[in-house]
C-alpha positions in Angstrom: 80.0 120.8 72.3 76.6 119.5 71.8 73.2 120.4 71.6 70.1 118.6 71.6 67.2 119.5 69.0 63.9 118.7 70.7 60.2 119.3 69.2 57.3 119.7 71.3 56.3 116.0 69.5 58.8 114.6 71.5 57.4 112.0 74.0 58.9 112.1 77.1 61.0 108.3 76.7 62.6 110.0 74.1 63.6 113.2 75.4 64.7 111.2 78.7 66.8 108.6 75.7 68.2 112.0 74.1 69.2 113.8 77.3 71.4 110.4 78.2 72.9 110.5 74.9 73.7 114.1 75.9 75.5 113.3 79.3 76.9 109.7 78.0 78.5 112.0 74.8 80.4 114.2 77.4 82.9 111.3 78.4 83.8 110.3 75.3 87.7 111.2 75.1 88.6 113.7 73.0 84.8 115.1 71.2 85.3 117.1 68.4 85.0 120.4 69.6 81.2 120.6 67.4 78.6 118.1 67.7 75.3 117.9 67.0 73.0 115.0 66.9 68.9 114.4 66.4 66.3 112.9 67.6 67.0 109.0 67.5 64.7 106.3 66.6 64.9 103.1 68.4 66.7 101.1 65.6 69.3 103.9 65.9 69.2 104.2 69.1 70.3 100.3 69.4 72.9 100.8 67.0 74.7 104.2 68.5 74.5 102.6 71.7 76.6 99.1 70.6 78.8 101.1 68.0 79.7 104.2 70.1 78.0 104.7 73.7 78.8 101.6 75.3 82.8 101.2 74.5 83.7 104.6 75.4 81.5 104.4 78.9 83.5 101.6 79.6 86.6 102.7 78.6 86.6 106.4 80.4 84.9 104.4 83.5 88.6 102.0 83.6 90.7 104.5 82.1 91.3 107.9 83.0 94.9 108.6 80.7 94.0 110.6 77.6 92.5 108.7 74.6 93.0 108.4 71.2 89.6 107.7 69.7 88.8 104.1 70.9 90.9 102.2 72.5 91.7 98.6 72.4 90.2 98.8 76.6 86.9 99.6 75.0 86.6 96.1 73.8 84.2 94.2 75.6 81.5 91.3 75.2 78.1 92.3 74.2 75.5 90.0 74.9 72.2 91.6 74.4 70.6 90.7 70.9 70.6 93.6 68.7 68.8 93.8 64.9 71.2 95.1 62.8 71.9 94.6 58.8 74.8 92.3 57.7 77.0 95.8 57.4 75.9 97.6 60.5 77.2 94.0 62.2 80.3 94.0 60.5 81.0 97.3 61.9 79.9 97.0 65.1 81.9 93.6 65.2 85.4 96.6 64.4 84.7 98.9 66.6 84.4 96.5 69.2 88.1 94.7 67.8 89.3 98.6 68.6 89.4 99.4 64.7 88.7 102.5 63.1 85.9 103.0 61.6 83.7 106.3 61.7 79.8 106.3 62.6 76.8 105.9 60.6 75.9 109.2 59.5 72.5 108.2 60.0 73.3 108.2 63.3 75.8 111.0 63.9 76.3 114.4 62.3 79.9 115.0 63.0 81.6 119.1 61.9 85.2 117.2 62.0 86.7 114.2 61.8 88.0 113.2 65.0 90.9 111.4 65.4 92.4 112.3 61.6 95.5 113.2 62.8 96.2 110.2 64.6 98.7 107.1 64.1 96.6 104.4 63.2 97.1 101.1 65.1 96.6 97.4 64.3 94.6 95.4 66.3 97.3 93.2 67.3 99.7 96.7 69.0 96.5 97.6 70.4 96.1 94.3 71.6 99.8 94.3 73.2 99.3 97.5 74.4 96.7 97.1 76.6 96.0 93.3 77.7 93.0 93.6 80.3 89.7 93.4 78.5 86.9 94.9 80.5 84.2 93.0 80.4 80.2 92.6 82.3 80.7 90.0 84.9 80.7 86.3 83.7 77.1 85.9 85.9 75.9 88.3 83.8 77.2 86.9 80.2 76.6 83.1 81.9 73.3 81.9 82.2 72.4 80.6 85.6 73.0 76.6 85.0 76.3 77.6 83.5 77.8 79.4 86.6 75.8 76.7 88.3 77.1 73.8 86.6 81.0 75.5 86.9 80.6 76.6 90.9 79.5 72.8 91.6 82.2 71.1 89.5 84.9 73.8 91.0 83.5 72.6 94.9 83.1 69.0 94.1 87.0 68.8 93.0 88.0 71.1 96.2 85.8 68.4 98.6 87.7 65.9 97.3 90.9 67.9 97.7 90.2 68.8 101.1 88.4 65.2 102.1 91.8 64.1 101.4 93.7 65.8 104.3 92.0 64.5 106.9 90.2 61.4 105.5 92.9 58.8 106.3 93.5 60.0 109.7 90.9 57.1 111.1 92.2 54.9 108.7 95.8 55.2 109.1 96.4 52.6 111.5 94.7 49.7 109.6 97.1 50.5 106.5 100.2 51.1 108.2 99.1 47.4 110.0 98.6 46.1 106.3 101.2 47.7 104.9 103.7 46.8 108.0 104.4 50.0 108.6 107.5 51.1 111.3 107.0 54.9 113.2 109.2 56.5 110.6 106.7 54.8 107.8 103.8 55.9 109.8 104.4 59.8 109.8 105.3 59.8 105.9 102.0 58.2 105.5 100.5 60.6 107.0 102.7 63.9 106.1 103.1 62.8 102.3 100.2 64.3 100.9 100.6 67.4 102.8 104.4 67.8 102.3 103.5 67.8 98.4 100.8 70.0 98.8 102.6 72.5 100.1 106.1 72.4 98.0 104.6 72.2 94.5 101.2 74.5 95.3 103.3 78.0 93.8 104.0 76.0 90.7 100.2 75.8 89.7 99.3 79.5 88.8 102.2 80.4 87.4 101.7 77.3 84.6 97.7 78.4 84.1 99.4 82.0 83.4 101.5 80.2 80.7 99.2 78.1 79.5 96.0 78.8 80.3 93.6 78.2 82.9 91.2 75.2 81.8 94.1 73.1 80.8 95.9 73.2 83.6 93.0 72.9 85.7 92.4 69.9 83.9 95.3 68.3 84.3 95.7 68.8 88.0 92.4 67.1 88.1 94.3 63.9 85.9 96.9 64.2 88.6 94.9 63.7 91.6 92.9 61.1 90.3 96.1 58.8 89.2 96.9 58.9 92.8 93.9 58.1 94.0 93.6 55.1 91.4 97.4 54.2 92.7 96.2 54.6 96.6 93.3 52.4 96.0 95.4 49.7 94.2 98.8 50.1 96.3 100.0 46.4 97.3 103.3 48.0 99.1 103.8 51.0 101.1 106.0 52.4 98.3 103.4 52.0 95.7 101.0 54.0 98.9 103.5 56.8 99.7 103.9 57.5 95.6 100.1 57.8 95.2 99.9 59.8 98.3 102.7 62.0 97.0 100.5 62.8 93.4 97.7 63.3 95.2 99.1 66.0 97.3 100.5 67.5 93.6 97.7 67.4 92.5 95.5 68.3 94.9 96.8 71.4 95.4 96.8 72.4 92.0 92.9 71.8 92.6 92.2 73.9 95.4 94.4 77.0 94.3 93.1 77.0 90.6 89.3 77.1 91.5 90.3 80.0 93.3 92.2 81.7 90.1 89.1 80.5 88.4 86.9 82.1 90.5 89.1 85.5 89.8 88.6 85.4 86.5 85.1 84.8 85.7 83.7 87.5 88.3 84.5 91.0 89.5 86.1 91.6 92.9 82.6 92.3 94.3 80.8 88.8 93.3 83.7 86.8 94.2 82.9 86.6 98.0 80.1 85.0 98.0 81.7 82.2 95.7 84.8 82.1 97.8 82.5 81.6 101.0 80.9 78.7 99.6 84.7 77.1 99.2 85.5 77.8 103.0 82.0 76.0 103.4 83.3 73.0 101.4 86.5 73.1 103.5 84.6 73.0 106.6 82.3 70.0 105.9 85.4 68.0 104.4 87.1 68.6 107.6 84.5 67.2 109.7 83.2 64.6 108.1 86.5 63.5 106.6 87.4 61.1 109.9 83.6 59.9 109.8 83.8 58.8 106.4 86.9 57.1 107.0 86.1 55.7 109.8 83.3 54.5 108.4 84.5 53.0 104.9 87.2 51.1 106.8 85.1 49.6 109.2 82.0 48.5 107.0 84.0 47.9 103.5 87.8 48.6 103.4 90.4 51.6 103.8 90.9 51.3 100.0 87.4 52.8 99.1 88.4 56.2 100.9 90.3 56.5 97.6 87.9 55.0 95.4 85.5 57.2 96.2 87.5 59.7 94.3 87.2 58.5 90.8 83.2 58.6 90.1 82.5 62.2 91.6 86.1 63.7 90.9 85.4 61.8 87.4 82.0 63.8 87.3 83.5 66.9 88.4 86.5 66.4 85.4 83.9 66.0 82.7 81.9 69.3 83.9 84.6 71.3 83.8 85.6 70.1 80.2 82.3 70.8 78.2 81.2 74.1 80.7 84.7 75.9 81.8 84.9 78.5 79.0 88.1 80.4 79.7 90.1 81.9 78.0 93.0 79.5 76.8 96.0 80.1 74.8 98.1 78.5 72.0 101.4 78.7 73.8 103.6 75.8 72.1 105.4 73.1 74.8 108.6 73.9 74.3 108.1 77.7 74.8 106.4 77.1 77.3 108.8 74.9 79.5 111.7 77.3 78.6 109.3 80.2 80.0 108.7 78.1 83.6 111.1 80.1 85.8 113.4 76.7 86.7 115.8 77.8 89.7 112.7 79.1 91.4 110.8 76.2 91.0 113.7 74.3 92.8 114.3 76.5 95.4 110.8 76.2 96.9 110.5 73.1 96.6 113.6 72.4 97.6 113.5 74.8 100.6 109.8 73.4 102.1 110.3 70.1 101.8 113.3 70.5 104.0 111.6 72.8 106.3 109.0 71.0 106.3 111.0 67.0 106.8 112.5 69.0 109.5 109.1 69.9 111.9 108.2 66.5 110.9 111.0 64.3 112.4 111.3 66.9 115.2 110.7 64.9 118.5 109.2 61.5 116.2 112.3 60.1 114.4 114.9 62.7 115.2 115.3 64.3 118.9 115.0 68.1 118.3 118.6 69.2 119.2 119.7 66.7 116.8 122.2 67.3 113.5 119.6 65.8 111.1 116.9 68.0 112.3 118.5 71.3 113.0 120.2 71.0 110.0 116.9 70.5 107.3 115.4 73.7 109.4 118.0 75.9 108.8 119.1 74.8 105.5 115.2 74.9 104.5 114.9 78.6 105.4 118.4 79.6 103.6 117.2 78.0 100.7 113.7 79.8 100.7 115.6 83.1 101.3 117.5 81.9 98.1 114.0 81.6 96.0 112.8 85.1 97.7 116.1 86.5 96.0 116.5 84.7 92.8 112.6 85.9 92.4 113.4 89.3 92.8 116.9 89.6 90.8 116.7 86.5 88.4 113.6 85.2 87.6 112.4 86.4 84.1 109.2 85.4 84.7 108.6 84.7 88.9 106.4 82.3 90.1 105.6 84.7 93.3 105.1 88.6 92.2 107.5 90.5 94.6 105.3 93.4 94.2 102.9 91.6 96.7 105.4 91.8 99.6 106.2 96.0 98.9 103.1 96.8 100.6 102.8 96.5 104.4 99.1 96.1 104.2 99.5 92.9 101.7 102.1 91.6 104.6 99.3 92.7 107.0 96.4 90.0 105.6 99.1 87.5 104.8 99.5 87.4 108.4 95.7 87.6 109.6 95.6 84.4 107.4 98.4 82.6 109.2 96.8 83.2 112.6 93.1 82.1 110.5 94.8 78.6 109.1 97.0 78.1 112.1 93.5 78.3 114.6 91.3 76.5 111.9 93.9 73.3 111.5 94.2 72.8 114.9 90.8 73.0 115.9 89.8 70.3 113.3 93.0 68.1 114.8 92.8 69.2 118.6 88.9 68.4 119.0 88.6 65.2 117.8 91.6 64.4 120.2 89.8 66.0 123.0 86.5 64.2 122.5 88.1 60.6 121.7 90.6 60.7 125.0 88.8 62.8 127.6 85.3 62.0 126.4 85.4 58.8 125.2 83.6 58.8 121.7 84.9 56.8 118.8 85.9 58.1 115.9 82.8 58.5 113.9 81.2 60.4 116.8 83.9 62.8 117.4 83.0 64.2 114.0 79.6 65.0 114.7 80.7 66.8 118.0 82.5 68.7 115.5 79.6 70.0 113.6 79.0 73.1 115.7 82.2 74.9 114.5 81.7 73.9 110.8 78.5 75.1 111.0 79.0 78.4 112.2 82.1 78.7 110.2 79.7 78.2 107.0 76.8 80.5 108.1 79.1 83.3 108.8 81.4 82.7 106.1 78.2 82.9 103.2 76.5 86.2 105.5 80.5 87.7 105.4 80.8 87.2 101.7 77.2 88.6 101.2 77.8 91.8 103.0 81.0 92.3 101.2 79.2 92.0 98.1 76.9 94.7 98.8 79.4 97.2 100.5 82.5 96.1 98.8 83.9 96.8 102.6 85.9 94.3 104.1 88.3 95.3 106.9 85.9 95.8 109.4 85.2 92.1 108.6 88.7 91.1 108.7 89.0 92.6 112.2 85.8 91.8 113.5 86.2 87.9 112.8 89.9 88.2 114.0 88.8 88.8 117.4 85.9 86.5 117.6 87.9 83.8 116.7 90.6 84.9 119.7 87.4 84.6 122.1 86.3 81.8 120.7 89.5 80.1 121.1 90.1 81.4 124.7 87.0 79.4 125.7 88.5 76.3 124.6 90.7 76.8 127.7 87.8 76.6 129.8 86.9 72.9 128.6 85.9 70.0 131.1 87.5 66.5 131.8 84.0 65.8 131.5 80.6 66.4 128.4 79.2 69.9 129.2 77.3 70.1 126.4 76.7 73.5 126.6 80.3 74.5 126.4 81.0 72.3 123.4 78.5 73.8 121.2 78.3 77.5 122.4 82.1 77.5 122.4 82.5 75.7 118.6 80.2 78.4 117.3 81.8 81.0 118.5 84.6 79.9 117.2 83.5 79.1 113.9 81.7 82.2 113.7 85.4 84.1 113.9 87.3 81.7 111.4 85.0 81.5 108.9 84.9 84.9 106.9 88.7 85.1 106.8 88.9 82.1 104.5 87.9 85.0 101.4 88.3 88.2 102.7 92.1 88.4 102.9 92.2 86.7 99.5 90.1 89.2 98.3 91.8 92.1 99.3 95.1 91.2 98.0 93.6 90.5 94.7 92.1 93.4 94.8 95.6 95.0 95.2 97.3 93.2 92.7 97.8 93.9 88.9 95.6 91.5 87.5 98.2 89.9 85.3 99.5 88.9 89.0 96.4 87.7 90.6 96.9 84.4 89.6 100.8 84.2 91.2 99.5 86.3 94.4 96.6 83.7 94.4 98.9 80.9 94.9 101.5 82.6 97.3 98.4 83.3 99.3 97.4 79.2 99.0 101.0 78.2 99.8 101.7 80.8 102.8 98.2 78.9 104.2 100.1 75.6 103.6 102.8 76.5 105.8 100.9 77.5 108.3 98.7 74.5 108.5 101.7 72.3 108.4 104.0 74.1 111.0 100.8 74.7 113.5 100.5 70.9 113.8 103.9 70.4 114.8 104.2 73.3 116.9 100.9 72.4 118.4 102.3 69.2 119.2 105.5 70.4 120.8 103.3 72.1 123.3 101.3 69.3 124.1 104.2 66.9 124.3 105.8 69.2 126.8 102.8 69.7 129.0 102.2 65.8 129.1 105.8 65.4 129.7 105.0 67.8 133.4 101.9 65.0 134.1 104.8 62.2 133.6 105.2 61.5 137.5 101.3 61.2 138.1 100.7 58.8 135.1 103.2 56.4 136.1 102.3 55.9 139.5 98.8 55.5 138.6 99.2 53.5 135.4 102.6 51.6 136.0 105.7 50.7 133.8 103.4 49.2 131.1 101.0 51.2 130.2 102.3 54.7 131.0 104.7 54.9 127.9 101.6 54.6 126.1 100.0 57.5 127.4 103.8 59.5 127.3 105.8 61.6 124.9 105.1 61.7 121.0 102.7 58.8 120.9 100.2 60.5 123.7 97.7 61.3 121.6 98.0 58.6 118.9 96.9 55.6 121.5 93.5 56.5 122.2 91.8 53.2 121.5 94.0 51.7 124.4 92.1 53.7 127.1 89.4 51.5 127.2 92.1 49.5 129.1 92.1 51.6 132.4 90.2 51.8 134.8 87.9 54.5 136.4 90.1 55.7 138.8 93.3 55.2 136.3 90.9 57.2 133.3 90.6 60.2 135.8 94.0 60.6 136.2 94.7 60.3 132.3 91.6 62.8 131.3 93.3 64.9 133.9 96.4 65.1 132.2 94.6 65.3 128.4 92.3 68.3 129.2 95.4 70.3 131.1 97.6 69.4 128.3 94.9 70.4 125.8 94.0 73.2 127.6 97.7 74.9 127.6 97.5 74.8 124.0 94.3 76.4 123.9 96.5 79.0 125.3 98.6 79.3 122.6 96.7 79.2 120.0 94.5 82.0 121.3 97.9 83.9 121.2 98.4 83.0 117.6 94.2 84.6 117.3 95.3 87.7 119.5 98.3 88.4 116.6 95.6 87.9 114.0 94.2 91.0 115.5 97.1 93.0 115.5 97.7 91.8 112.3 94.1 93.0 111.0 95.2 96.8 112.1 97.8 97.2 109.7 95.4 96.8 106.5 94.6 99.7 104.4 91.0 100.4 104.1 89.9 100.0 100.3 86.4 99.4 98.4 85.9 96.8 95.9 85.1 97.3 92.7 82.2 96.2 90.9 84.4 96.1 87.4 85.3 93.1 86.2 88.9 92.7 84.5 89.6 89.1 82.4 93.0 88.8 82.7 95.0 87.4 79.7 97.2 84.6 79.9 100.2 83.3 77.7 103.5 84.1 76.7 102.9 87.6 75.3 100.7 88.6 78.5 103.8 87.6 80.2 105.9 89.6 78.6 103.9 92.2 78.9 103.2 92.1 82.2 107.3 91.5 82.8 108.1 95.2 81.1 105.5 97.0 82.8 107.0 95.5 86.0 110.6 97.3 84.7 109.1 100.5 83.6 107.6 100.9 87.2 110.9 100.2 88.7 112.6 102.7 86.6 110.0 105.1 87.2 110.2 104.2 90.9 114.2 104.8 90.5 113.4 108.1 88.6 111.6 109.3 91.6 113.9 108.5 93.9 116.6 110.1 92.5 114.6 113.2 91.9 114.1 113.2 95.3 117.4 112.8 96.4 118.2 115.5 94.0 116.4 118.2 95.4 117.6 117.5 99.0 120.8 117.6 98.2 119.9 121.1 96.4 118.0 122.4 99.3 121.1 121.2 101.7 123.3 123.3 99.1 120.9 126.2 99.8 120.7 126.1 103.4 
């Protein structure tokens, strides 16, 4: 029971303050039956707030379980400066560490000894039971300069990793000519980055769970920069491929760890704005990559496509080293290596590489019906299925959280992300082909022509993020985004074999408006549905699925494009003759853009008409993919994002705690199922 003692001389501010105390004390866990307090002065108010109310209110707002005194979850970071004596500071520090302390008699008078019969718990025990530290969001605890520095460094690193996916598209013919690469080697030069990126991406999240975020973020950046240096200095094809593979491995870590760091630094309601920045970076990097690559190759040398990463990446690395302050456990190297799910790592890397090799080789190096292609694809799928079994049954600390796939809403979110990633990469890859083949512009100008989609994507990504932050709602944004994407890619079917600027600008703006919001919204929804200890692994899984989507998207689109071009083969052969016709047919139909200047006006009309027809059928395929995203969005559960921020601890102790929590949840699920089955059997017997 709480009583107030107010005199006539009380000022309105002191009355309001005491009323606030009374309301706050009503939510204290297991408040003694008789609790009396007098009017407090300013100094006492500060002491009482820091010592009792703030931890208690935080604990109540985040944990509805019965409490025995102040739990470890009430520990928080206090940033407001309070002028206290040394002894009082020690008392407050003890409270924030979860120690059992008694309030100062000058602040609180109690008739009972609260918590007298409760068993004492050491801070270590409390920490093990309650691993999450509930804090004010980092944007409140970090000054603006620090936030700008960290996000600027993460965006710089992401820009370089995303840029290297497209920057060599215009430089590749020059590089291949210097190394005398054949058709197979050409394929490897183009795909080695994406293959390594996709295969190793899921591992980065788990490494950051074991050793902490900061050291693994720095490691990923170093690996990427070392790969860039090797590519820049390459004097042989083998050396170049090794460099590209290292770039892909490091780039995957840079991409996914940036998202994980944001989830550690900010609450679910604040993350959309920062993820929108990442989406804008992707859009800019995707459109500027071919432009920068073409300009450097033409004006300087192709090696500067990789040298450029070193100074920019170095600046990002130094900023992260100095400013990124995220808890990093001192995990021993040997113990950390023993905790890695090596069987899961080998199966996911092996399965991913076999599947992507089969898709890359099919129709180019080997026919689609060849034994090599079929075996690679089939065995890749089998090994990936084996990986799922390993994660569910064998792995002690799984790379992928199996709980992610136990919710139909999460599966639908992954489906929406698959649809969005598939369409996004198709736009960045096939729109320049349309501009260069049909409209006859160069690589640099084609990068300029794709800017309307990039602008629409960036603007709506940020706008949607602001709405999500204000309202906490994301479901209607995901559905509207999927619907507008379907409309935008459906309009691409109407592209003409000549420059229609209204169509080129408006259609791309619409598609960008649809693509943008779903860069971050599905990820935020998945993160909010997972345990905090699983957020990093779930984020890595999300990134892995997106990367697989982009890899398979280009292969499937290429198959559609080539098959439609084959239907136009008789017309092209009749118009071009046996010497020129093969250059515009088959698997290399979209790679011989520069040869169109050899054609007469009549021949160009035939070839451009065939390209336009094939691309229109291609856009029909991607419109269907976008429509599937609309269907997936209907299965997503509606929830509201929380403003509270839970800082996830990393390290082996946390991994073991999370494992025990999962095992306990599984046992509880089995127990409830057994009880349900038992009750059903009893009811049948009664009947």
